[in-house]
N, C-alpha and C positions, 0 to 999 in steps of 0.2 A: 504493500500500500504506500502510495506517495505521501510524504509528510509535508503539511503546510505549516510553516512556523512563522510567527510574527511577534514583535515586541512593541508594546506601547511606550512611546517616548515623545518628547517634544519634536524630535526630528522625523520620526517614522510613525505617523498615525495608523491605527489598526485598519480602518476602512480603506485607506489608500493602498495598503499592501494587498488587501483582498480584492481590490478593484472596484469597491463601491464608492459612490460620491457621498460625502458627509453633508447631508441636508436633513437634519433632524426634524425641522419644522414640516417637511413634506412627507415624513414617514408616519403612516397611521398606526403602526404596531407599537403600542406603548407599554411600559412597565405597569403592572397591576400592584396595588397596595397589598402587602402581605398581612396586614392587620385589619381586615375588613370587618371583623366583628368585635364586640366589646370583650369577649372571652375567646382568645385565639388558641388556647392550649387544648390539646386533644386528650382523650381519655387515658392514653398510655403515658402521658408526660408526668415526670416527677421532678419538679424544679429544684428540689433539695438534694437530689442525687447527682453530685458532680465530683470532678477530680481535677483540681487546679495545679498548674505548674507555672512558676513565675521567673521572669528575668528582672533584675533590679541593679542599676548601676549607681545607686546613691542619689540620683537626681529624679529619675522616673522609674515606674514599676509597671510592667505589663504582664498579664496573665492569660493563659489559654485553658480551656476545659477539655481534657483528654477524652472525656466521655461524649463530647459533642464535636467530634471532628477536629479537635485542636483549635477551635475558633477562639478569637480574641474576645474575651468578655470582661476583662479588667484593664483599666488604664488610669493611672493616677500618679501624683507626686510621691516620691519615696517618703518625704517627711510627714505627710498627712495620711497616706494610704487611702485617701478618699477615691472611690471608684466613680468616674464620670460616665461610664457606659451603662447600657441597659441590656439585660439578658433574661427577659421575662419568659421566653420560650426558645425553642430550637431555631426559630427564624430570626431572632433578635440578637445577633452577635455582629462583630465586624468579621465578615466572611465572604467567600466566593459563592456566587450564585449565577447561573446561566439560564437563558430562556430559548426554547425552540418552538416548534409548531404544536398546535393543539393535538392532543393524543388520547382524547376520551377519558382522561383522568378527572377526578372530582375532588375539589377541596371544599369540604364543609358545605356541600350543596351547590357549589359553583363549578361550571366547566373550567378545566385548567389546561395546561400545556406541559410539554416536556420541560422539567425544571430541576436539574440536579443542584443540590445545595449542600454546602460543606458540613453544616451542623446536624442535619437530620430532618425528619418529616414533621408536619404540623401536629400529628398525633403522638409525637414524642419518641419515634424510633430513632435511635442514635446512629449517626454515620460511623463507619469503621476505620479506626486509625491503623494503617498498615505498617508504619514506621514512625518512630519518634525519638528525638534526641535533644538534649539541652546541655549547654556548656557555657560557663561564664565568659569565655573568650570568643568562641565561634557562634554563640547565640542558640536559637531554637529552630528546630526543623520538624515538620510533620508531613506525612504522606497519607492521604485519606481516600477511601472509597465512599463517595457521597451517597445520599439518598434522594429520591424523587420527593419533592416537597408535598405533593398532593397524595400520591398513592403509597408512598413509603417504601417502594422497591429500591433495592440496591442498584447503583449505577456504576458498575465496573468499567464501563466504556468512557467514563469522564473522571479519570483519576486526577485529584487535586494535590498540589504541593504548596508548602508555605515555609519561608525562611524569615526569621525575625532577628534583627540586631539593634542594639542601643548605642547611640553616640551623643553623649551629653543629654540635652533636653529633647532629643528627637529619636523616635523609633522608626526604623526602616523595615518595611515588609515587602518581600518579593513573592508574588503568586504565580503559579503555573497550573494550567489545566490541559491535560493531554486527552484529546477526544478521538475515540476510535469507533464511534457509532455510525449510524446512517446519516446521510446528508439531509439537512432541513431545507425547506423551500424558501423561507423568508428571512431576511436580515431583521434583527430585533435589537432593541435597547438592552444593553448588558450592564449590570451593576459592577463597578470597579473601584472599590468594593461596596457592599451594603454596609452602612454604618448606623447603629442605633445608640442613642445618647440619652442620658438621664433627662427627663422632661424639664427639670429646673433650668437647664440650658436651652432657652427658648428662642433666642434671637439668632437668626441665620445671617451671617455677614460675609460679603465677598466683594471683589473689585470688578467694576466695569469702566473701562477707559479711564483708569487712574482714580476713579471715584468710588468711595466705600458705599455699598448698598446694604441697607439693613431691612429685614423683614421677619415677621413671625408667620411661618407657613401655616396653612390651614389643612383641611382634609377634603378630598383625598389628595393624590399626587399633584404637585405643582412643578413646573419646569423652570429652568433658569440657566444662565451661562456666566462664567467668570473669565476675565481677560488675563488672570494670573494663575489659573489652574488650581486654586485652593479655595476652600470654604471653611467657615468656622461657626460653631454653635457656642454662644457666650451667654453669661447671665446678665443681670441688670447693671453689674459693675464692669462689664466688658472683659470678663475673665472666662476662659473656657478651653475648648478643644479645637485644634486646627487639623484639617485633612488636606493633603496635597497629593494628587495623582498627575504627574507630569504628562503633558500632551493631551489632557482631557479637560476641556473647558465646559462641556455641557453637564448638567446635573438634574436630578429629580429629588424632590423633598416633600415631607409632610410632617405634621404633628398629630399624634393620636392621643385623645384625652382619656380613653378607657374609663376606669372608675375614679380617676383623679389622683391615684397614688403614684408618686414619683419614686426615684431611687433605682438602684440596679435591678431589682426584681419587681418594680412597679408596673402596673398596667399601662400607665401613660408613658409616652416616649417622644423624642425628637428623632427624625430620620433624615438622612441624606445619602445619596449615592452618585458619585461621578459616573457618567455613562458614556459608552461608545456603542456604535451600532455595527453588528456583524452577524453573519449567518454561520451556524454550526455546520461543519463539514468533516467527514471522516478523515483521519490523518492529521487533524489540526492540532497545533500547540499554541495556546493563548498564554502570554506571559506579560506581566506588568508589575510595576513597583508603586507603592504609595508610602507616604510619610505621615506620622502623627506627632503632635506636640501639644503641650499645655502651657498656658500663660495668659498674659494680657493680650488684647488685640494687637497692640503695637509690637509686642514680642513675637507673636505668631507670624505677622506679616514680615518682620525683619528677618526672622530665621528662614522662612521659606524663600524670600528674595535672595538671601545669601546662598542658600542651598542650591537654588536653580542656577545662579551665576557660577558656582563652583562646578556643578555638573556639566554646564555648557563649556567651561574652560577645559575640563577634563576630556570632554568629547572632541573639542577642537585639537587638543594636544595629541590625542590618539590618531586623529585623521592626518596630522602632520608628520607622524612617525614614518621613517623610511620602511619600505616593505623588504625586510631582510629574510631571506630563506636559508 
């Protein structure tokens, strides 16, 4: 089988490599909100049954749940250990999730589509961790067999991998999905990644043409774009979480009120996902990087600006190196 491989970056957008035009406003296939009901947890779910592993460099602390596909469900400052993320159910983690064609599956009474997800199904069936390692120097690695969000079936044709390292106040996460299933007919919005945040961080902030835009998303999904490839959810004092996926300017977002309870296990949440548009094809390898940081809005923007400048300089230096064989 021929392998199609592409990397998301500022220089090589996904859709360009696959040959599709990037015209999100003209594509009618949209992401669906994964929290359509007030109670999204299934009968098989046990939110208290988890197995956490942490990386902590003395500045930030990040945690994954090994029972839920090694998904990121904890991110906080080392000094406070306050978790700013939400992990109410298997769908609410920072995780990989991909969308294909309708497949006659059913999610809580709603027709659904092919949807392998890193954490597990809406009824609480855990994804299977195939390989896992954690080291203070090399970071954290997980290889996962995901599950179909709606029907709970294992998806061995969509193996997901995740690498996490910490550098000062910034967490770097590299994601890879190797797809060996059938070709799908339509290109669809893909979450890169899906991010669920404590509902107390309610203000979504991003940059458009050098101007800061602030909004409190509603329900269901709303769309937007940022000219600097990052977004942030902050509180009333402009402190919160920043997410950067280089080369990915479009995003989808919403806030789900639930029963009003906030916190890591609360029914309420704030959601955002940088999105690219691609069609799932057999032999495909999807790979991208994203970054997380905590701080004031000024700190978030300054760190991400510096990071992107450094990444661009490194890319330029690599291109200028002589081809020595």
